[in-house]
N, CA, C, O and CB atoms as a CASP TS submission, in Angstrom:
PFRMAT TS
TARGET T0000
AUTHOR 0000-0000-0000
METHOD Language model
MODEL 1
PARENT N/A
ATOM      1  N   MET     1     -59.378  -2.809 -32.115  1.00  0.00           N
ATOM      2  CA  MET     1     -59.592  -4.190 -31.679  1.00  0.00           C
ATOM      3  C   MET     1     -60.259  -4.433 -33.097  1.00  0.00           C
ATOM      4  O   MET     1     -59.827  -5.479 -33.581  1.00  0.00           O
ATOM      5  CB  MET     1     -60.556  -4.497 -30.157  1.00  0.00           C
ATOM      6  N   ALA     2     -61.099  -3.845 -33.845  1.00  0.00           N
ATOM      7  CA  ALA     2     -61.903  -4.170 -34.817  1.00  0.00           C
ATOM      8  C   ALA     2     -60.692  -4.272 -35.922  1.00  0.00           C
ATOM      9  O   ALA     2     -60.609  -5.316 -36.569  1.00  0.00           O
ATOM     10  CB  ALA     2     -63.166  -3.096 -35.049  1.00  0.00           C
ATOM     11  N   LEU     3     -59.696  -3.149 -36.168  1.00  0.00           N
ATOM     12  CA  LEU     3     -58.746  -3.359 -36.911  1.00  0.00           C
ATOM     13  C   LEU     3     -57.804  -4.427 -37.128  1.00  0.00           C
ATOM     14  O   LEU     3     -57.442  -4.953 -38.181  1.00  0.00           O
ATOM     15  CB  LEU     3     -58.280  -2.613 -36.738  1.00  0.00           C
ATOM     16  N   THR     4     -57.424  -4.685 -35.740  1.00  0.00           N
ATOM     17  CA  THR     4     -56.545  -5.854 -35.675  1.00  0.00           C
ATOM     18  C   THR     4     -57.236  -7.145 -36.044  1.00  0.00           C
ATOM     19  O   THR     4     -56.412  -8.014 -36.329  1.00  0.00           O
ATOM     20  CB  THR     4     -55.971  -5.983 -34.307  1.00  0.00           C
ATOM     21  N   ILE     5     -58.734  -7.617 -36.144  1.00  0.00           N
ATOM     22  CA  ILE     5     -59.238  -8.438 -36.484  1.00  0.00           C
ATOM     23  C   ILE     5     -59.312  -8.613 -38.005  1.00  0.00           C
ATOM     24  O   ILE     5     -59.205  -9.744 -38.479  1.00  0.00           O
ATOM     25  CB  ILE     5     -60.178  -8.379 -35.871  1.00  0.00           C
ATOM     26  N   ILE     6     -59.521  -7.354 -38.929  1.00  0.00           N
ATOM     27  CA  ILE     6     -59.868  -7.144 -40.208  1.00  0.00           C
ATOM     28  C   ILE     6     -58.100  -7.531 -40.672  1.00  0.00           C
ATOM     29  O   ILE     6     -57.859  -8.286 -41.614  1.00  0.00           O
ATOM     30  CB  ILE     6     -60.676  -5.405 -40.546  1.00  0.00           C
ATOM     31  N   GLU     7     -57.167  -6.977 -39.966  1.00  0.00           N
ATOM     32  CA  GLU     7     -55.911  -7.224 -40.670  1.00  0.00           C
ATOM     33  C   GLU     7     -55.660  -8.891 -40.420  1.00  0.00           C
ATOM     34  O   GLU     7     -55.143  -9.515 -41.346  1.00  0.00           O
ATOM     35  CB  GLU     7     -54.614  -6.176 -40.022  1.00  0.00           C
ATOM     36  N   ALA     8     -55.977  -9.517 -39.337  1.00  0.00           N
ATOM     37  CA  ALA     8     -55.525 -11.066 -39.182  1.00  0.00           C
ATOM     38  C   ALA     8     -56.368 -11.679 -40.542  1.00  0.00           C
ATOM     39  O   ALA     8     -55.932 -12.548 -41.297  1.00  0.00           O
ATOM     40  CB  ALA     8     -56.095 -11.897 -37.436  1.00  0.00           C
ATOM     41  N   PHE     9     -57.496 -11.094 -40.634  1.00  0.00           N
ATOM     42  CA  PHE     9     -58.609 -11.776 -42.036  1.00  0.00           C
ATOM     43  C   PHE     9     -57.951 -11.514 -43.119  1.00  0.00           C
ATOM     44  O   PHE     9     -58.001 -12.364 -44.009  1.00  0.00           O
ATOM     45  CB  PHE     9     -60.242 -11.064 -42.339  1.00  0.00           C
ATOM     46  N   ALA    10     -57.172 -10.300 -43.339  1.00  0.00           N
ATOM     47  CA  ALA    10     -56.461  -9.901 -44.616  1.00  0.00           C
ATOM     48  C   ALA    10     -55.602 -10.700 -45.133  1.00  0.00           C
ATOM     49  O   ALA    10     -55.264 -10.393 -46.276  1.00  0.00           O
ATOM     50  CB  ALA    10     -55.806  -8.816 -44.532  1.00  0.00           C
ATOM     51  N   THR    11     -55.032 -11.808 -44.604  1.00  0.00           N
ATOM     52  CA  THR    11     -53.931 -12.853 -44.599  1.00  0.00           C
ATOM     53  C   THR    11     -54.681 -13.934 -45.480  1.00  0.00           C
ATOM     54  O   THR    11     -53.993 -14.499 -46.330  1.00  0.00           O
ATOM     55  CB  THR    11     -53.439 -13.426 -42.970  1.00  0.00           C
ATOM     56  N   ILE    12     -55.964 -14.271 -45.376  1.00  0.00           N
ATOM     57  CA  ILE    12     -56.619 -15.158 -46.293  1.00  0.00           C
ATOM     58  C   ILE    12     -56.839 -14.807 -47.414  1.00  0.00           C
ATOM     59  O   ILE    12     -57.540 -13.834 -47.692  1.00  0.00           O
ATOM     60  CB  ILE    12     -57.638 -15.541 -45.961  1.00  0.00           C
ATOM     61  N   GLN    13     -56.215 -15.624 -48.324  1.00  0.00           N
ATOM     62  CA  GLN    13     -55.982 -15.124 -49.704  1.00  0.00           C
ATOM     63  C   GLN    13     -57.162 -16.004 -50.669  1.00  0.00           C
ATOM     64  O   GLN    13     -57.432 -17.194 -50.503  1.00  0.00           O
ATOM     65  CB  GLN    13     -54.223 -15.444 -50.189  1.00  0.00           C
ATOM     66  N   MET    14     -57.692 -15.216 -51.566  1.00  0.00           N
ATOM     67  CA  MET    14     -58.790 -16.165 -52.879  1.00  0.00           C
ATOM     68  C   MET    14     -57.683 -16.014 -53.868  1.00  0.00           C
ATOM     69  O   MET    14     -56.919 -15.068 -54.062  1.00  0.00           O
ATOM     70  CB  MET    14     -60.677 -15.307 -53.605  1.00  0.00           C
ATOM     71  N   VAL    15     -57.799 -17.330 -54.521  1.00  0.00           N
ATOM     72  CA  VAL    15     -56.916 -17.730 -55.539  1.00  0.00           C
ATOM     73  C   VAL    15     -57.826 -18.393 -56.471  1.00  0.00           C
ATOM     74  O   VAL    15     -58.687 -19.179 -56.075  1.00  0.00           O
ATOM     75  CB  VAL    15     -55.745 -18.619 -55.060  1.00  0.00           C
ATOM     76  N   ASP    16     -57.591 -17.978 -58.170  1.00  0.00           N
ATOM     77  CA  ASP    16     -58.158 -18.861 -58.963  1.00  0.00           C
ATOM     78  C   ASP    16     -57.176 -19.855 -59.749  1.00  0.00           C
ATOM     79  O   ASP    16     -56.361 -19.360 -60.527  1.00  0.00           O
ATOM     80  CB  ASP    16     -58.956 -18.112 -59.822  1.00  0.00           C
ATOM     81  N   VAL    17     -57.234 -21.368 -59.553  1.00  0.00           N
ATOM     82  CA  VAL    17     -56.584 -22.244 -60.022  1.00  0.00           C
ATOM     83  C   VAL    17     -56.991 -22.614 -61.247  1.00  0.00           C
ATOM     84  O   VAL    17     -58.144 -23.032 -61.349  1.00  0.00           O
ATOM     85  CB  VAL    17     -56.519 -23.117 -59.278  1.00  0.00           C
ATOM     86  N   HIS    18     -56.097 -22.538 -62.494  1.00  0.00           N
ATOM     87  CA  HIS    18     -56.572 -22.642 -63.626  1.00  0.00           C
ATOM     88  C   HIS    18     -55.670 -23.782 -64.206  1.00  0.00           C
ATOM     89  O   HIS    18     -54.458 -23.694 -64.399  1.00  0.00           O
ATOM     90  CB  HIS    18     -56.612 -21.329 -64.325  1.00  0.00           C
ATOM     91  N   LEU    19     -56.484 -24.889 -64.457  1.00  0.00           N
ATOM     92  CA  LEU    19     -55.568 -26.325 -64.876  1.00  0.00           C
ATOM     93  C   LEU    19     -56.194 -26.549 -66.253  1.00  0.00           C
ATOM     94  O   LEU    19     -57.417 -26.606 -66.380  1.00  0.00           O
ATOM     95  CB  LEU    19     -55.806 -27.907 -63.726  1.00  0.00           C
ATOM     96  N   PRO    20     -55.292 -26.686 -67.356  1.00  0.00           N
ATOM     97  CA  PRO    20     -55.461 -26.826 -68.597  1.00  0.00           C
ATOM     98  C   PRO    20     -55.896 -28.304 -68.682  1.00  0.00           C
ATOM     99  O   PRO    20     -55.408 -29.221 -68.021  1.00  0.00           O
ATOM    100  CB  PRO    20     -54.259 -26.412 -69.367  1.00  0.00           C
ATOM    101  N   THR    21     -57.014 -28.413 -69.710  1.00  0.00           N
ATOM    102  CA  THR    21     -57.426 -30.023 -69.958  1.00  0.00           C
ATOM    103  C   THR    21     -56.981 -30.305 -71.037  1.00  0.00           C
ATOM    104  O   THR    21     -56.362 -29.479 -71.708  1.00  0.00           O
ATOM    105  CB  THR    21     -58.872 -30.461 -70.002  1.00  0.00           C
ATOM    106  N   THR    22     -57.229 -31.674 -71.474  1.00  0.00           N
ATOM    107  CA  THR    22     -56.674 -32.143 -72.757  1.00  0.00           C
ATOM    108  C   THR    22     -57.308 -31.933 -73.978  1.00  0.00           C
ATOM    109  O   THR    22     -56.728 -32.243 -75.019  1.00  0.00           O
ATOM    110  CB  THR    22     -56.506 -33.391 -72.721  1.00  0.00           C
ATOM    111  N   ASP    23     -58.429 -31.445 -73.988  1.00  0.00           N
ATOM    112  CA  ASP    23     -59.345 -30.578 -74.857  1.00  0.00           C
ATOM    113  C   ASP    23     -59.171 -29.012 -75.124  1.00  0.00           C
ATOM    114  O   ASP    23     -59.946 -28.384 -75.846  1.00  0.00           O
ATOM    115  CB  ASP    23     -60.619 -30.702 -74.283  1.00  0.00           C
ATOM    116  N   GLY    24     -58.322 -28.571 -74.615  1.00  0.00           N
ATOM    117  CA  GLY    24     -58.032 -27.007 -74.447  1.00  0.00           C
ATOM    118  C   GLY    24     -58.847 -26.104 -73.750  1.00  0.00           C
ATOM    119  O   GLY    24     -58.706 -24.910 -74.017  1.00  0.00           O
ATOM    120  N   ARG    25     -59.762 -26.478 -72.818  1.00  0.00           N
ATOM    121  CA  ARG    25     -60.344 -25.996 -72.093  1.00  0.00           C
ATOM    122  C   ARG    25     -59.508 -25.640 -70.865  1.00  0.00           C
ATOM    123  O   ARG    25     -58.284 -25.741 -70.958  1.00  0.00           O
ATOM    124  CB  ARG    25     -61.322 -26.685 -71.989  1.00  0.00           C
ATOM    125  N   HIS    26     -60.081 -25.222 -69.691  1.00  0.00           N
ATOM    126  CA  HIS    26     -59.497 -25.062 -68.493  1.00  0.00           C
ATOM    127  C   HIS    26     -60.526 -25.144 -67.525  1.00  0.00           C
ATOM    128  O   HIS    26     -61.641 -24.642 -67.673  1.00  0.00           O
ATOM    129  CB  HIS    26     -58.755 -23.880 -68.404  1.00  0.00           C
ATOM    130  N   LEU    27     -60.003 -26.022 -66.155  1.00  0.00           N
ATOM    131  CA  LEU    27     -60.610 -26.352 -65.530  1.00  0.00           C
ATOM    132  C   LEU    27     -60.360 -25.354 -64.134  1.00  0.00           C
ATOM    133  O   LEU    27     -59.296 -25.490 -63.530  1.00  0.00           O
ATOM    134  CB  LEU    27     -60.459 -27.665 -65.626  1.00  0.00           C
ATOM    135  N   VAL    28     -61.234 -24.491 -63.715  1.00  0.00           N
ATOM    136  CA  VAL    28     -61.077 -23.196 -62.855  1.00  0.00           C
ATOM    137  C   VAL    28     -61.862 -23.463 -61.431  1.00  0.00           C
ATOM    138  O   VAL    28     -63.082 -23.554 -61.294  1.00  0.00           O
ATOM    139  CB  VAL    28     -61.771 -21.791 -63.704  1.00  0.00           C
ATOM    140  N   LEU    29     -60.606 -23.591 -60.150  1.00  0.00           N
ATOM    141  CA  LEU    29     -61.082 -23.823 -59.257  1.00  0.00           C
ATOM    142  C   LEU    29     -60.857 -22.419 -58.220  1.00  0.00           C
ATOM    143  O   LEU    29     -59.751 -22.015 -57.861  1.00  0.00           O
ATOM    144  CB  LEU    29     -60.604 -25.120 -58.952  1.00  0.00           C
ATOM    145  N   LEU    30     -61.749 -21.999 -57.964  1.00  0.00           N
ATOM    146  CA  LEU    30     -61.800 -20.726 -57.118  1.00  0.00           C
ATOM    147  C   LEU    30     -61.786 -21.224 -55.570  1.00  0.00           C
ATOM    148  O   LEU    30     -62.695 -21.880 -55.060  1.00  0.00           O
ATOM    149  CB  LEU    30     -63.231 -19.786 -57.479  1.00  0.00           C
ATOM    150  N   ARG    31     -60.480 -20.761 -54.840  1.00  0.00           N
ATOM    151  CA  ARG    31     -60.033 -21.462 -53.534  1.00  0.00           C
ATOM    152  C   ARG    31     -59.680 -20.237 -52.534  1.00  0.00           C
ATOM    153  O   ARG    31     -59.296 -19.185 -53.044  1.00  0.00           O
ATOM    154  CB  ARG    31     -58.628 -22.532 -53.796  1.00  0.00           C
ATOM    155  N   TYR    32     -59.771 -20.316 -51.441  1.00  0.00           N
ATOM    156  CA  TYR    32     -59.164 -19.682 -50.323  1.00  0.00           C
ATOM    157  C   TYR    32     -58.231 -20.112 -49.805  1.00  0.00           C
ATOM    158  O   TYR    32     -58.335 -21.337 -49.863  1.00  0.00           O
ATOM    159  CB  TYR    32     -59.795 -19.514 -49.471  1.00  0.00           C
ATOM    160  N   THR    33     -57.271 -19.813 -49.271  1.00  0.00           N
ATOM    161  CA  THR    33     -56.164 -20.298 -48.313  1.00  0.00           C
ATOM    162  C   THR    33     -56.849 -21.118 -47.219  1.00  0.00           C
ATOM    163  O   THR    33     -58.070 -21.124 -47.066  1.00  0.00           O
ATOM    164  CB  THR    33     -55.313 -19.041 -47.637  1.00  0.00           C
ATOM    165  N   LYS    34     -55.983 -21.812 -46.465  1.00  0.00           N
ATOM    166  CA  LYS    34     -56.581 -22.804 -45.337  1.00  0.00           C
ATOM    167  C   LYS    34     -56.148 -21.511 -44.207  1.00  0.00           C
ATOM    168  O   LYS    34     -55.147 -20.796 -44.161  1.00  0.00           O
ATOM    169  CB  LYS    34     -55.652 -24.745 -45.108  1.00  0.00           C
ATOM    170  N   PRO    35     -57.249 -21.568 -43.435  1.00  0.00           N
ATOM    171  CA  PRO    35     -57.009 -20.628 -42.563  1.00  0.00           C
ATOM    172  C   PRO    35     -56.404 -21.351 -41.273  1.00  0.00           C
ATOM    173  O   PRO    35     -56.558 -22.491 -40.835  1.00  0.00           O
ATOM    174  CB  PRO    35     -58.274 -19.829 -42.333  1.00  0.00           C
ATOM    175  N   ARG    36     -55.608 -20.186 -40.801  1.00  0.00           N
ATOM    176  CA  ARG    36     -54.517 -20.588 -39.771  1.00  0.00           C
ATOM    177  C   ARG    36     -55.423 -20.634 -38.315  1.00  0.00           C
ATOM    178  O   ARG    36     -56.481 -20.007 -38.374  1.00  0.00           O
ATOM    179  CB  ARG    36     -53.094 -19.324 -39.733  1.00  0.00           C
ATOM    180  N   LYS    37     -55.154 -21.223 -37.184  1.00  0.00           N
ATOM    181  CA  LYS    37     -55.444 -21.496 -36.029  1.00  0.00           C
ATOM    182  C   LYS    37     -55.972 -20.253 -35.477  1.00  0.00           C
ATOM    183  O   LYS    37     -56.980 -20.320 -34.773  1.00  0.00           O
ATOM    184  CB  LYS    37     -54.398 -22.061 -35.376  1.00  0.00           C
ATOM    185  N   GLU    38     -55.378 -19.039 -35.725  1.00  0.00           N
ATOM    186  CA  GLU    38     -55.917 -17.888 -35.155  1.00  0.00           C
ATOM    187  C   GLU    38     -57.267 -17.435 -36.010  1.00  0.00           C
ATOM    188  O   GLU    38     -58.238 -16.993 -35.396  1.00  0.00           O
ATOM    189  CB  GLU    38     -54.769 -16.762 -35.131  1.00  0.00           C
ATOM    190  N   HIS    39     -57.278 -17.531 -37.073  1.00  0.00           N
ATOM    191  CA  HIS    39     -58.440 -17.589 -37.871  1.00  0.00           C
ATOM    192  C   HIS    39     -59.634 -18.255 -37.493  1.00  0.00           C
ATOM    193  O   HIS    39     -60.758 -17.804 -37.271  1.00  0.00           O
ATOM    194  CB  HIS    39     -58.131 -18.074 -38.938  1.00  0.00           C
ATOM    195  N   GLU    40     -59.094 -19.655 -37.453  1.00  0.00           N
ATOM    196  CA  GLU    40     -60.302 -20.567 -36.642  1.00  0.00           C
ATOM    197  C   GLU    40     -60.758 -19.984 -35.522  1.00  0.00           C
ATOM    198  O   GLU    40     -61.988 -19.978 -35.569  1.00  0.00           O
ATOM    199  CB  GLU    40     -59.870 -21.972 -36.134  1.00  0.00           C
ATOM    200  N   LEU    41     -60.344 -19.480 -34.516  1.00  0.00           N
ATOM    201  CA  LEU    41     -60.357 -18.975 -33.347  1.00  0.00           C
ATOM    202  C   LEU    41     -61.257 -17.942 -33.452  1.00  0.00           C
ATOM    203  O   LEU    41     -62.423 -18.125 -33.101  1.00  0.00           O
ATOM    204  CB  LEU    41     -59.142 -18.633 -32.882  1.00  0.00           C
ATOM    205  N   LEU    42     -60.828 -16.704 -33.957  1.00  0.00           N
ATOM    206  CA  LEU    42     -61.936 -15.696 -34.537  1.00  0.00           C
ATOM    207  C   LEU    42     -62.945 -16.121 -34.985  1.00  0.00           C
ATOM    208  O   LEU    42     -63.951 -15.877 -34.318  1.00  0.00           O
ATOM    209  CB  LEU    42     -61.612 -14.945 -35.492  1.00  0.00           C
ATOM    210  N   LEU    43     -63.099 -16.823 -36.113  1.00  0.00           N
ATOM    211  CA  LEU    43     -64.337 -17.294 -36.338  1.00  0.00           C
ATOM    212  C   LEU    43     -65.229 -17.759 -35.523  1.00  0.00           C
ATOM    213  O   LEU    43     -66.399 -17.376 -35.523  1.00  0.00           O
ATOM    214  CB  LEU    43     -64.272 -18.013 -36.996  1.00  0.00           C
ATOM    215  N   HIS    44     -64.743 -18.651 -34.736  1.00  0.00           N
ATOM    216  CA  HIS    44     -65.709 -19.303 -33.535  1.00  0.00           C
ATOM    217  C   HIS    44     -66.063 -18.239 -32.681  1.00  0.00           C
ATOM    218  O   HIS    44     -67.215 -18.258 -32.248  1.00  0.00           O
ATOM    219  CB  HIS    44     -64.996 -20.481 -32.580  1.00  0.00           C
ATOM    220  N   LEU    45     -65.304 -17.297 -32.340  1.00  0.00           N
ATOM    221  CA  LEU    45     -65.690 -16.494 -31.275  1.00  0.00           C
ATOM    222  C   LEU    45     -66.644 -15.466 -32.001  1.00  0.00           C
ATOM    223  O   LEU    45     -67.401 -14.754 -31.342  1.00  0.00           O
ATOM    224  CB  LEU    45     -64.416 -15.838 -30.491  1.00  0.00           C
ATOM    225  N   LEU    46     -66.599 -15.422 -33.091  1.00  0.00           N
ATOM    226  CA  LEU    46     -67.553 -14.477 -33.928  1.00  0.00           C
ATOM    227  C   LEU    46     -68.938 -15.176 -34.558  1.00  0.00           C
ATOM    228  O   LEU    46     -69.728 -14.528 -35.245  1.00  0.00           O
ATOM    229  CB  LEU    46     -66.658 -13.886 -35.214  1.00  0.00           C
ATOM    230  N   GLY    47     -69.094 -16.377 -34.279  1.00  0.00           N
ATOM    231  CA  GLY    47     -70.109 -17.127 -34.463  1.00  0.00           C
ATOM    232  C   GLY    47     -70.108 -17.424 -36.005  1.00  0.00           C
ATOM    233  O   GLY    47     -71.227 -17.509 -36.511  1.00  0.00           O
ATOM    234  N   MET    48     -69.149 -17.576 -36.735  1.00  0.00           N
ATOM    235  CA  MET    48     -69.111 -17.365 -38.333  1.00  0.00           C
ATOM    236  C   MET    48     -68.262 -18.578 -38.694  1.00  0.00           C
ATOM    237  O   MET    48     -67.472 -19.139 -37.935  1.00  0.00           O
ATOM    238  CB  MET    48     -68.373 -15.806 -38.914  1.00  0.00           C
ATOM    239  N   ILE    49     -68.548 -18.925 -40.029  1.00  0.00           N
ATOM    240  CA  ILE    49     -68.092 -20.134 -40.788  1.00  0.00           C
ATOM    241  C   ILE    49     -67.577 -19.510 -42.135  1.00  0.00           C
ATOM    242  O   ILE    49     -68.159 -18.524 -42.588  1.00  0.00           O
ATOM    243  CB  ILE    49     -69.335 -21.288 -41.018  1.00  0.00           C
ATOM    244  N   LEU    50     -66.496 -20.063 -42.787  1.00  0.00           N
ATOM    245  CA  LEU    50     -66.167 -19.729 -43.997  1.00  0.00           C
ATOM    246  C   LEU    50     -67.316 -20.567 -44.999  1.00  0.00           C
ATOM    247  O   LEU    50     -67.781 -21.680 -44.757  1.00  0.00           O
ATOM    248  CB  LEU    50     -64.574 -20.089 -44.206  1.00  0.00           C
ATOM    249  N   PRO    51     -67.597 -19.784 -46.069  1.00  0.00           N
ATOM    250  CA  PRO    51     -68.539 -20.813 -47.114  1.00  0.00           C
ATOM    251  C   PRO    51     -67.564 -21.895 -47.445  1.00  0.00           C
ATOM    252  O   PRO    51     -66.387 -21.817 -47.093  1.00  0.00           O
ATOM    253  CB  PRO    51     -69.138 -20.036 -48.708  1.00  0.00           C
ATOM    254  N   ALA    52     -68.155 -23.140 -48.274  1.00  0.00           N
ATOM    255  CA  ALA    52     -67.458 -23.922 -48.681  1.00  0.00           C
ATOM    256  C   ALA    52     -66.962 -23.606 -49.711  1.00  0.00           C
ATOM    257  O   ALA    52     -67.538 -22.742 -50.373  1.00  0.00           O
ATOM    258  CB  ALA    52     -67.875 -24.837 -48.709  1.00  0.00           C
ATOM    259  N   GLN    53     -65.726 -24.193 -50.204  1.00  0.00           N
ATOM    260  CA  GLN    53     -64.979 -24.097 -51.415  1.00  0.00           C
ATOM    261  C   GLN    53     -65.895 -24.231 -52.439  1.00  0.00           C
ATOM    262  O   GLN    53     -66.485 -25.310 -52.386  1.00  0.00           O
ATOM    263  CB  GLN    53     -63.908 -25.062 -51.541  1.00  0.00           C
ATOM    264  N   SER    54     -66.291 -23.361 -53.547  1.00  0.00           N
ATOM    265  CA  SER    54     -66.788 -23.644 -54.584  1.00  0.00           C
ATOM    266  C   SER    54     -66.588 -24.581 -55.481  1.00  0.00           C
ATOM    267  O   SER    54     -65.436 -24.989 -55.627  1.00  0.00           O
ATOM    268  CB  SER    54     -66.760 -22.918 -54.991  1.00  0.00           C
ATOM    269  N   ALA    55     -67.692 -25.151 -56.309  1.00  0.00           N
ATOM    270  CA  ALA    55     -67.463 -26.153 -57.168  1.00  0.00           C
ATOM    271  C   ALA    55     -66.453 -25.649 -58.312  1.00  0.00           C
ATOM    272  O   ALA    55     -66.300 -24.446 -58.523  1.00  0.00           O
ATOM    273  CB  ALA    55     -68.798 -26.642 -57.694  1.00  0.00           C
ATOM    274  N   PRO    56     -65.731 -26.704 -59.082  1.00  0.00           N
ATOM    275  CA  PRO    56     -64.978 -26.351 -60.323  1.00  0.00           C
ATOM    276  C   PRO    56     -65.791 -25.919 -61.494  1.00  0.00           C
ATOM    277  O   PRO    56     -66.864 -26.462 -61.756  1.00  0.00           O
ATOM    278  CB  PRO    56     -64.183 -27.487 -60.751  1.00  0.00           C
ATOM    279  N   ARG    57     -65.360 -25.084 -62.102  1.00  0.00           N
ATOM    280  CA  ARG    57     -66.003 -24.864 -63.292  1.00  0.00           C
ATOM    281  C   ARG    57     -65.194 -25.016 -64.794  1.00  0.00           C
ATOM    282  O   ARG    57     -63.971 -24.896 -64.709  1.00  0.00           O
ATOM    283  CB  ARG    57     -66.508 -23.532 -63.108  1.00  0.00           C
ATOM    284  N   LEU    58     -65.718 -25.253 -66.081  1.00  0.00           N
ATOM    285  CA  LEU    58     -64.947 -25.477 -67.099  1.00  0.00           C
ATOM    286  C   LEU    58     -65.051 -24.020 -67.747  1.00  0.00           C
ATOM    287  O   LEU    58     -66.124 -23.418 -67.694  1.00  0.00           O
ATOM    288  CB  LEU    58     -65.401 -26.744 -67.968  1.00  0.00           C
ATOM    289  N   SER    59     -63.918 -23.453 -68.364  1.00  0.00           N
ATOM    290  CA  SER    59     -63.865 -22.531 -69.219  1.00  0.00           C
ATOM    291  C   SER    59     -63.254 -22.779 -70.493  1.00  0.00           C
ATOM    292  O   SER    59     -62.286 -23.528 -70.625  1.00  0.00           O
ATOM    293  CB  SER    59     -63.358 -21.609 -68.680  1.00  0.00           C
ATOM    294  N   SER    60     -63.976 -21.968 -71.721  1.00  0.00           N
ATOM    295  CA  SER    60     -63.267 -22.346 -72.775  1.00  0.00           C
ATOM    296  C   SER    60     -62.149 -21.384 -73.193  1.00  0.00           C
ATOM    297  O   SER    60     -61.436 -21.650 -74.161  1.00  0.00           O
ATOM    298  CB  SER    60     -64.151 -22.567 -73.791  1.00  0.00           C
TER
END
């Protein structure tokens, strides 16, 4: 059963979104994909919540 839960959560992806700015830098957003209903149910049953999406940062 634990392997099934891990496999279900493995479908949540972490992505870095890089958006160029007009001054040549990049706005970087670290995001995870939206949890599906099965993820939300598993998180609830496990008493867990996903962390808030992180704040954007600028890179040069």
